[in-house]
C-alpha positions in Angstrom: 0.0 0.0 0.0 3.1 2.2 -0.2 2.4 5.7 -1.5 -1.2 5.8 -0.2 -2.2 8.6 2.1 -5.3 8.9 4.4 -6.8 11.8 6.4 -7.9 11.0 10.0 -10.0 13.4 11.9 -10.4 12.4 15.6 -10.2 14.6 18.7 -9.1 11.7 21.0 -5.3 11.3 21.4 -5.6 7.6 22.1 -7.7 7.0 19.0 -5.3 9.1 16.9 -2.3 7.0 18.1 -4.1 3.8 17.5 -5.1 4.8 14.0 -1.6 5.9 13.2 -0.4 2.4 14.3 -3.0 0.6 12.3 -2.3 2.6 9.1 1.4 2.3 9.8 1.0 -1.5 9.8 -0.7 -1.2 6.4 2.2 1.0 5.2 -0.1 4.0 4.6 0.8 7.6 5.4 -1.7 9.0 7.9 -2.4 12.7 8.2 -4.1 13.3 11.6 -6.2 16.3 12.6 -8.2 17.0 15.8 -11.5 18.5 14.5 -13.7 18.9 11.4 -12.5 22.3 10.6 -8.9 21.1 10.4 -10.1 18.1 8.3 -11.7 20.5 5.8 -8.6 22.7 5.6 -6.3 19.7 5.1 -8.6 18.3 2.4 -8.8 21.6 0.6 -5.0 21.9 0.6 -4.5 18.3 -0.6 -7.5 16.4 -1.8 -5.5 13.3 -2.9 -6.4 11.0 0.0 -7.3 7.3 -0.4 -10.0 8.1 2.1 -11.0 10.3 5.0 -11.7 8.7 8.4 -14.0 11.1 10.1 -15.1 11.0 13.7 -18.6 12.3 13.9 -18.3 14.0 17.4 -15.5 16.5 17.5 -15.1 20.1 18.8 -15.0 23.2 16.6 -16.7 21.4 13.7 -18.3 17.9 13.9 -17.8 15.2 11.3 -21.2 15.8 9.7 -20.6 19.5 9.0 -17.1 18.8 7.8 -18.3 16.1 5.4 -20.9 18.4 4.0 -18.3 21.1 3.4 -15.9 18.7 1.8 -18.6 17.5 -0.5 -19.4 21.1 -1.4 -15.7 21.8 -2.1 -15.5 18.8 -4.3 -18.5 19.9 -6.3 -17.3 23.5 -6.6 -13.9 22.4 -7.8 -15.1 19.6 -10.0 -13.1 17.0 -8.0 -14.0 13.3 -7.8 -15.7 12.3 -4.6 -13.2 11.0 -2.0 -14.5 8.1 0.2 -15.4 9.4 3.6 -15.8 6.9 6.4 -17.7 8.0 9.5 -16.3 6.9 12.8 -18.3 6.4 16.0 -18.7 4.3 19.1 -22.4 4.2 18.2 -23.5 1.7 15.6 -27.2 2.6 15.9 -29.0 2.7 12.5 -30.0 6.3 13.1 -26.3 7.2 13.4 -25.5 5.5 10.2 -28.4 7.2 8.4 -27.2 10.6 9.7 -23.7 9.8 8.3 -25.0 8.8 4.9 -27.3 11.9 4.8 -24.3 14.1 5.5 -22.4 12.6 2.5 -20.3 9.9 4.2 -20.0 6.6 2.4 -20.0 4.3 5.4 -20.0 4.3 9.2 -17.3 2.3 11.0 -17.9 1.5 14.6 -15.1 1.7 17.2 -13.1 -0.3 18.0 -11.6 -0.4 14.5 -9.6 -3.3 13.2 -6.8 -3.1 10.6 -8.7 -5.4 8.3 -11.6 -3.0 8.2 -9.4 -0.1 7.2 -7.5 -2.1 4.6 -10.7 -2.9 2.6 -11.1 0.9 1.8 -7.6 1.4 0.5 
C-alpha cells in the first residue's frame, strides 16, 4: 500500500495514536487532525487521499458538517468524490443514516480493526 495517504479526523489522542499504528502497519501515510475544521482545511489543501476517516463527534466542527463542506468543495472544484468513512462508538442505524445523509460513504464503529481499514484502500 506504499504511496497511499489517508486523512484521519479524531479529537481523542488515544484514537489518533491507535489509528496511526493501524495505518502504519498497512504502510499507509496517515495525516491526523483534531477536528472537522482542520479536516476540511487539510482536504482543501491536498484532496488526494485514499479516504478520510471522520469521527462524527468533535469540537469546533463535527464530522457531519465537515463532510458536507468537503462535498461542497469537491462539487465546486469539479473534484471526484473521496471516500469518507464516518467513525463512531455508536452503531445505531440512526447514526449510520445521519452519516449517509451528511455525505459519508459508510460508518465504521469503534473499536476499529486493521482489516476494516484495509478494505477501503
